[in-house]
C-alpha positions in Angstrom: -299.1 223.4 3.5 -302.4 222.5 2.4 -300.8 219.3 0.6 -299.0 218.3 4.2 -302.7 218.5 6.0 -304.9 216.5 3.9 -302.3 213.8 2.6 -302.4 214.9 -0.8 -298.9 215.9 -2.9 -298.3 218.7 -5.1 -297.3 218.6 -8.3 -293.6 218.9 -7.7 -293.5 216.1 -4.8 -295.2 213.6 -7.6 -292.9 214.5 -10.3 -290.1 214.1 -8.0 -291.8 210.6 -6.9 -291.7 209.7 -10.2 -287.9 210.7 -10.9 -286.9 208.6 -8.3 -289.1 205.4 -9.1 -287.0 205.8 -12.4 -283.6 206.5 -11.5 -284.2 203.1 -9.1 -285.5 201.3 -12.0 -282.6 201.9 -14.1 -280.5 201.1 -11.5 -282.3 198.0 -10.6 -281.9 197.1 -14.4 -278.1 197.9 -14.5 -277.3 195.8 -12.0 -279.5 192.5 -12.7 -279.1 192.8 -16.4 -275.7 191.2 -16.1 -276.7 188.5 -14.4 -279.5 188.0 -16.5 -277.2 187.7 -20.0 -275.2 185.4 -18.1 -278.2 183.3 -17.3 -279.8 183.5 -21.0 -276.6 183.2 -22.9 -275.6 179.8 -20.8 -279.3 178.2 -21.7 -278.6 179.0 -25.5 -277.0 177.0 -27.9 -273.3 177.6 -27.6 -272.8 177.8 -31.7 -276.3 179.9 -32.5 -275.2 182.2 -29.8 -272.1 183.0 -30.9 -273.3 183.9 -34.4 -276.1 186.0 -33.0 -275.1 188.3 -30.1 -277.8 190.8 -30.8 -280.5 188.2 -30.1 -279.3 186.6 -27.1 -279.2 189.8 -25.8 -282.9 189.8 -24.7 -284.1 185.8 -24.7 -282.2 182.5 -25.0 -281.2 181.3 -28.7 -281.7 178.0 -29.5 -283.0 176.8 -25.5 -280.8 173.8 -24.1 -279.1 172.5 -21.2 -276.6 171.2 -23.1 -273.8 173.6 -21.5 -274.6 172.4 -18.4 -274.5 168.7 -19.3 -271.1 169.1 -20.8 -269.9 170.7 -17.8 -270.9 168.3 -15.2 -269.8 165.7 -17.7 -266.6 166.2 -17.0 -264.9 163.5 -14.7 -264.9 164.2 -11.4 -267.4 166.6 -11.0 -269.7 165.0 -9.1 -267.1 164.5 -6.3 -265.7 167.8 -6.5 -269.1 169.2 -5.9 -269.6 166.9 -2.9 -266.3 168.0 -1.6 -267.3 171.8 -2.1 -270.5 170.8 -0.4 -268.9 169.5 2.4 -266.4 172.0 3.0 -269.0 174.5 2.6 -271.1 173.0 5.6 -268.7 171.7 7.7 -266.2 174.8 7.4 -269.4 177.3 7.9 -270.4 175.4 11.3 -267.3 175.3 12.4 -266.4 179.3 12.0 -269.5 180.1 13.3 -269.0 178.0 16.6 -265.3 178.7 16.9 -265.5 182.3 16.3 -268.5 182.8 18.1 -267.3 181.0 21.3 -263.8 183.1 21.0 -265.7 186.3 20.8 -267.5 185.3 23.7 -264.4 184.4 25.6 -262.9 187.4 25.1 -265.9 189.5 26.6 -265.0 187.8 30.0 -262.4 188.7 32.6 -259.6 186.2 32.1 -255.9 187.0 32.0 -254.2 188.5 28.8 -257.8 188.8 27.7 -256.7 191.9 25.9 -253.5 191.0 24.4 -255.2 187.6 23.2 -257.8 189.9 21.5 -255.4 192.5 19.9 -253.3 189.6 18.5 -256.0 188.4 17.0 -257.1 191.8 15.5 -253.8 192.3 14.4 -253.6 189.2 11.6 -256.6 191.9 9.8 -253.4 194.1 8.9 -250.2 191.7 8.9 -249.9 188.7 6.6 -246.7 186.2 6.9 -246.9 185.6 3.5 -247.3 183.0 1.1 -244.3 180.8 1.7 -244.6 180.6 5.9 -248.4 179.9 5.0 -247.5 176.8 3.2 -244.9 175.6 5.6 -247.3 175.9 8.3 -249.9 174.1 7.3 -247.6 171.3 6.1 -246.3 171.0 9.7 -249.6 170.6 11.0 -250.2 167.6 8.7 -253.0 169.7 6.2 -250.9 169.1 2.9 -253.4 166.9 1.0 -255.9 166.6 4.1 -259.6 167.6 4.0 -259.1 169.7 7.3 -257.2 172.1 5.2 -260.3 173.8 4.1 -261.8 174.0 7.6 -259.1 174.0 10.3 -257.4 177.8 8.9 -260.7 179.6 8.9 -262.2 178.4 12.1 -261.2 181.7 13.7 -261.8 185.0 11.8 -260.6 188.0 13.6 -263.2 190.1 11.4 -266.1 187.8 12.6 -265.2 188.1 16.2 -265.0 191.8 16.2 -268.6 191.8 15.2 -270.0 188.9 17.2 -267.9 190.4 20.6 -269.6 193.8 19.8 -273.0 192.1 19.6 -273.0 189.8 22.9 -271.8 192.7 25.1 -275.5 194.7 24.1 -276.8 191.5 25.7 -278.2 192.3 28.9 -275.6 191.2 31.9 -278.5 190.2 34.1 -279.0 186.8 31.4 -275.7 185.4 32.6 -275.6 186.6 36.0 -278.7 184.6 36.5 -277.6 181.7 35.2 -274.2 181.7 36.7 -276.4 181.7 40.1 -278.1 178.5 38.9 -274.2 177.1 38.3 -273.9 177.5 35.2 -270.2 177.6 33.6 -269.4 179.8 30.6 -269.8 176.7 27.9 -273.4 176.3 29.2 -274.0 180.2 29.3 -272.9 180.2 25.6 -274.6 177.2 24.1 -278.2 177.9 26.0 -277.8 181.7 26.3 -275.7 184.0 24.3 -275.7 181.4 21.2 -279.9 181.5 20.7 -279.6 185.2 21.5 -277.0 185.9 18.7 -278.9 184.2 16.1 -279.0 187.4 13.8 -275.3 188.4 14.1 -274.2 184.7 13.6 -276.5 184.1 10.8 -274.9 187.2 8.9 -271.5 185.2 9.7 -272.9 182.2 8.6 -273.7 184.0 5.2 -270.2 185.5 4.9 -268.5 182.2 5.6 -270.7 180.0 3.3 -269.7 182.7 0.5 -266.0 182.4 1.4 -266.2 178.5 1.5 -267.9 178.0 -1.6 -265.6 180.4 -3.7 -262.1 179.2 -2.0 -260.1 177.3 -4.7 -256.8 178.4 -3.6 -255.6 176.6 -0.9 -256.8 173.2 -2.9 -254.8 174.8 -5.6 -251.3 174.7 -3.3 -251.7 172.3 -0.9 -253.8 169.2 -2.1 -252.5 167.1 -5.1 -255.2 164.3 -4.3 -257.9 164.2 -7.1 -260.7 162.7 -4.4 -260.1 166.0 -2.5 -260.5 168.5 -5.5 -263.6 171.2 -5.0 -265.9 172.4 -7.7 -263.8 175.2 -7.8 -260.9 174.4 -9.0 -262.4 171.6 -11.6 -264.4 174.9 -13.0 -261.2 176.8 -12.8 -259.9 173.9 -14.9 -262.7 174.0 -17.5 -261.8 177.7 -17.7 -258.3 177.4 -18.7 -259.5 174.5 -21.1 -261.9 176.9 -22.5 -259.1 179.8 -23.0 -257.1 176.8 -24.5 -259.7 176.1 -27.2 -260.1 179.9 -27.6 -256.2 180.2 -28.3 -256.2 177.0 -30.7 -259.4 178.6 -32.7 -257.7 181.7 -33.3 -254.4 180.1 -34.4 -256.5 178.1 -37.0 -255.9 174.8 -35.1 -257.9 171.7 -33.8 -258.2 171.0 -30.1 -257.2 167.3 -30.2 -258.3 164.6 -27.2 -260.9 165.5 -24.7 -260.5 169.1 -26.3 -261.8 168.2 -29.5 -265.0 166.9 -28.1 -265.6 169.8 -26.1 -264.9 172.1 -28.7 -267.7 170.8 -31.0 -270.1 170.9 -28.2 -269.5 174.3 -26.9 -267.6 177.4 -27.1 -265.0 179.3 -24.7 -267.8 182.0 -24.1 -270.8 179.5 -23.1 -268.1 177.6 -20.5 -267.5 180.9 -19.1 -271.3 181.8 -18.7 -272.2 178.2 -17.8 -269.1 178.0 -14.8 -270.6 181.3 -13.6 -274.1 180.2 -13.0 -273.0 177.1 -11.6 -270.8 179.2 -8.9 -273.4 181.6 -8.5 -276.6 179.9 -8.1 -276.0 177.7 -4.6 -275.0 181.4 -3.3 -278.2 182.9 -4.1 -280.1 180.3 -3.2 -278.8 180.9 0.4 -279.2 184.5 0.9 -283.5 184.3 1.0 -283.6 182.3 4.1 -281.1 184.5 5.7 -282.0 187.8 4.4 -284.5 188.5 7.7 -281.1 188.5 10.0 -278.7 189.8 7.7 -279.5 193.8 8.1 -280.3 193.3 11.5 -277.1 191.2 12.5 -274.8 193.4 10.5 -275.7 196.8 11.9 -276.3 195.5 15.4 -272.8 193.7 15.2 -271.1 197.1 13.6 -272.2 199.4 16.1 -272.2 199.3 19.8 -274.7 201.3 22.0 
């Protein structure tokens, strides 16, 4: 009791605090070390790292940017990176605006509102399959079309649930006063609802950006034009090249042509580590700018009341 009154902690409380800090510190190291290992391996000389695995566990061995140089030296890598950046930027903005406006509309009284909302939610649980999806995309003219990266993701049922729940918590008097001034639904959404929904929309933007940046399967299935190839598919092809090098090395044969140069410059492990960093870093750079909205947005959008 005295310890509580005078603000001093007992020996037991201090011991408990120390244990908590130790446990949290160990958990932090368990979470961060794999990423740190990937990072230092990607900065290490490929062949030196492969021969000195123990040293590279703590610091880069033969510090170099050669792994990144070899990855980005692949033909078409610059244009693929541009396509991925455009896809992520346009797709994220489109998803936030379209899913936000759709969620706003299903909060308003209109014919078949509940039916439309329930049909949208049903898409989270039921899928027609790959072949119908492929045929539908071709029928819409999205084969070998940049908008195949954007249009299918404009409406997301999960995002709509979060945004709709968030919007329903906003004071109804704001919209009522705007309607008395003659504002329509689009004006109210653009000038009132959208600005007030920044926390949940920022959260949705992070989710959408991560999804767009990491996507490659639609490119693999529906795009044969090299000018529209995304960075992720290029890196996927590079990973397969690395596996081919490893298989040839195990069989005691040498890779030919372009593979031969790659085999001499880097190792399959260094390629995997470098590709992982290239894919991960852009998303990690986005999170600090969205972090202040993230927790607030996901909680307010997920809990009603």
